[in-house]
N, C-alpha and C positions, 0 to 999 in steps of 0.2 A: 560315101560311107556305106558299108555293107554290114548290117547287123545279122548275126548268126547265132542260133541257139541249138543246143544239143537236146534231143528228145529221145529218151530211152523208151523202147517199146517192148512188149512181150514177144518172145521168139516166134510165136505163131501169128503175129500181126501181118496182114497182107494189105498194103496200101492200094487204093483204087483211084486212078486219075478221074477227076470230075470237072475240072475247070478249063480244059483244053490247053493248059499251059504245057503239059507233058503228055506223051502218048502212052507211056508205060513206066514201070519201075523195075529195077533189076537188083536182086540181092547178090552181092559179090563178096568172096572171101577177102579179108583185109589185105592179104599178101598180093592178090591180083590188083587191088587198087594201088598199092605201093609200086608194084611193077609197072603200072601204066604211066607213072611219072618218069621212070627210068627208061621205058621202052618207046617213048615218043608217041603213045597212043593219042595224045592231044592233037597230033597232026591229022589223024583220020576222023576228027570231030566226035570221038567217043564222048567227050564232055564239052560243054560250053566253057568259055574262058572264065566266067565267074564261078563255075562249078569247081574248077581247079583251085581257086582261092579258098573256097569253103573246105574242100577236101584236104588241102595242104595245111590249113590252120588246124583242122581236127586231128590230123596225123601227128602234128608237132605237139599240140596241147596234150594229147592222150599218150604220148611217148612211143608211138609206132615209128616215127622218124626221130633219130637221136643224133647228137653231135658227131658221132663216129661214122654216120652214114654219108655216102658220097655227096648227095645233093642237099644235105641239111642246111649248110650255111647259105647256099644260093637261094633256097626256098625261104628261109627265115628273113634274109635280107630283102627279098622281093615282097614278102608279106608286110614288112614294116616301112616300106618306102612309098 
């Protein structure tokens, strides 16, 4: 089970890695994140496998991925199984 929470931050917030779990953070436009699902960036290890689960869930819940989008049903099916 993976518990995931949305945390809205002010636009000027800059995260700092302090626990050695990540080396850096990168702010990406939402469209670039969506394109990474369709462009196969997961193959070049842009994200870890569990990162994709969190991102996919966020994109679906927030309406960035909609039923009319090509990968919507495949993503939702995989999130729920």
